[in-house]
C-alpha positions in Angstrom: -29.9 126.6 95.4 -33.6 127.4 95.5 -33.7 131.2 95.2 -32.9 133.4 92.3 -29.9 135.7 92.7 -28.0 133.2 94.8 -24.2 133.8 94.5 -22.1 130.7 93.7 -18.4 130.2 93.1 -17.4 130.6 89.5 -15.7 127.2 89.6 -18.6 125.4 91.2 -20.2 122.4 89.5 -23.9 123.1 88.9 -26.3 120.3 88.3 -30.1 120.4 87.8 -32.0 118.4 90.4 -35.2 118.5 88.3 -36.0 118.1 84.6 -36.1 121.3 82.6 -39.2 123.3 83.5 -41.6 124.6 80.9 -41.1 128.1 82.3 -38.1 129.8 83.9 -39.5 129.1 87.3 -42.3 127.0 88.9 -44.4 130.2 89.2 -45.2 129.8 85.5 -46.9 126.5 86.2 -49.1 128.2 88.9 -50.2 130.9 86.5 -50.7 128.4 83.7 -53.2 126.6 85.9 -55.1 129.8 86.6 -55.2 130.8 82.9 -56.6 127.4 81.9 -59.0 127.1 84.8 -60.6 130.4 84.3 -60.1 130.4 80.5 -58.3 133.8 80.6 -57.3 135.0 77.1 -53.8 136.4 77.1 -53.0 136.6 73.3 -52.5 140.1 72.1 -52.9 141.7 75.5 -50.7 144.0 77.5 -50.0 142.5 80.9 -48.6 143.8 84.2 -46.6 141.3 86.3 -46.1 142.6 89.9 -43.4 140.7 91.8 -41.6 139.3 88.8 -38.5 137.8 90.4 -37.1 135.1 88.1 -40.0 135.7 85.7 -42.1 132.6 85.8 -45.4 134.6 85.4 -43.9 136.8 82.7 -42.6 133.7 80.8 -46.0 132.1 81.0 -47.8 135.2 79.7 -45.4 135.5 76.8 -45.8 131.8 75.9 -49.5 132.3 75.9 -49.2 135.1 73.4 -49.1 138.4 75.4 -48.1 141.2 73.2 -46.1 142.9 76.0 -45.4 142.4 79.7 -44.5 145.1 82.1 -42.4 143.3 84.7 -42.1 145.1 88.1 -39.9 144.0 90.9 -38.3 145.6 94.0 -35.0 143.7 93.4 -32.6 143.7 90.4 -30.7 141.1 88.5 -33.1 138.3 89.2 -35.1 137.9 86.0 -33.9 135.2 83.6 -31.6 136.5 80.9 -33.9 135.3 78.1 -36.7 137.5 79.5 -34.4 140.4 80.1 -33.4 140.3 76.4 -36.9 139.8 75.1 -38.2 143.0 73.4 -41.7 142.2 74.6 -40.7 142.7 78.2 -40.5 146.2 79.7 -38.5 145.7 82.9 -39.0 148.0 85.9 -36.4 146.8 88.4 -35.7 148.5 91.8 -39.3 149.5 91.7 -41.5 149.2 94.8 -45.0 148.5 93.5 -46.5 150.2 96.6 -45.3 153.5 95.2 -45.9 152.8 91.5 -47.3 155.9 89.8 -49.4 156.3 86.7 -46.6 158.3 85.2 -44.0 155.6 85.8 -46.3 152.9 84.4 -47.6 155.1 81.7 -49.7 152.3 80.1 -53.2 150.9 80.4 -53.0 147.2 80.9 -55.4 144.4 80.2 -54.4 141.9 82.7 -52.6 142.2 86.1 -50.9 139.2 87.7 -49.3 139.4 91.1 -46.9 137.2 93.1 -45.4 139.2 95.9 -43.3 137.9 98.9 -42.4 139.3 102.3 -45.3 141.7 102.1 -49.1 141.4 102.1 -50.8 141.6 98.7 -53.3 143.9 100.4 -50.7 146.6 100.7 -49.6 146.3 97.0 -53.0 146.0 95.3 -54.5 149.5 95.8 -51.6 151.5 94.4 -51.1 149.1 91.5 -54.8 149.4 90.5 -54.5 153.2 90.8 -51.4 153.3 88.7 -52.7 151.0 86.1 -56.1 152.7 85.7 -55.8 156.4 86.7 -59.1 157.3 85.1 -61.0 155.0 87.4 -63.8 152.6 87.0 -64.6 153.2 83.3 -61.0 152.6 82.3 -60.9 149.4 84.3 -64.0 147.8 82.7 -63.3 144.3 81.4 -59.8 144.1 82.7 -58.7 141.1 84.8 -56.6 140.3 87.8 -54.9 137.1 89.1 -53.2 137.1 92.5 -51.2 134.3 94.0 -52.2 134.4 97.7 -49.4 133.2 100.0 -50.7 132.7 103.6 -47.3 132.9 105.1 -47.1 136.6 104.1 -50.7 137.4 104.9 -51.1 135.8 108.4 -49.5 137.5 111.4 -46.1 136.3 112.4 -47.6 134.5 115.4 -49.7 132.3 113.1 -46.8 131.1 111.0 -45.2 127.9 112.1 -41.7 126.5 112.2 -39.9 126.9 108.9 -42.3 129.6 107.7 -45.1 127.1 107.1 -48.8 127.8 107.7 -50.4 124.5 108.4 -53.7 125.5 110.0 -56.4 125.5 107.4 -58.3 128.2 109.2 -55.3 130.5 109.1 -55.0 129.8 105.4 -58.7 130.6 104.9 -58.3 133.9 106.8 -55.4 134.8 104.6 -57.5 134.3 101.5 -60.4 136.2 102.9 -58.0 139.1 103.8 -56.9 139.4 100.2 -60.4 138.9 98.9 -61.6 141.8 101.1 -58.8 144.1 99.7 -59.8 143.2 96.1 -63.4 144.0 96.8 -62.4 147.3 98.5 -60.5 148.2 95.3 -63.7 147.9 93.4 -63.1 144.6 91.7 -65.6 141.7 91.7 -64.0 138.5 93.0 -65.0 135.7 90.7 -63.2 132.6 92.2 -60.4 131.3 94.4 -58.7 127.9 93.8 -55.7 126.2 95.4 -52.5 126.3 93.4 -51.5 122.9 92.2 -47.9 123.7 93.0 -46.7 124.3 96.6 -44.6 127.2 97.6 -40.8 126.8 97.9 -41.1 125.9 101.6 -44.0 123.6 101.1 -46.8 126.1 101.8 -50.2 125.7 100.3 -50.9 128.7 98.1 -54.1 130.0 96.4 -55.0 131.7 93.2 -57.6 134.4 93.2 -59.3 135.6 90.0 -61.1 138.9 89.7 -62.7 140.9 86.9 -63.1 144.7 86.9 
């Protein structure tokens, strides 16, 4: 079992194949690397986690002192129970971030983190920024953004190899540049892009993009 939400028989024997993780999913390790590399201060801040799934990013933010995390996901029932029950987490399940409105979010956030699958981050970013900062540029000043760029969901289907793996470094570069362009178009200054130290579930190389409003 490698995906959250997988149904198993109630009588099945379940054994962990890896040591206990520091976070509820490997995603937390990816975000942890970004926070450390770019020295992003999380303590006391309100954060928006787009594409929460099991909650690796949310868990990482809380462990680094976030005052609250708004967790947005199109699915339901995937986030770890410990996070679902945490009063610092405001969970927006069954919520497509492409259609997130300022009224639905109803908060000004300090840090946006994004880890979306089966859709390009370029389609999700503009409405998320608009919902988070409805007053525009002045309201966004000083806020930060971290996006996990997944080439397998940014490249065209014809450029994704067997098993959903993007092996061509040029295709990987183009995927990063596509997301970088969307960030710039949204009025955010891209500060840096680094490779994630943790591969994706299928073995894909992934990248972390940091931007500041």
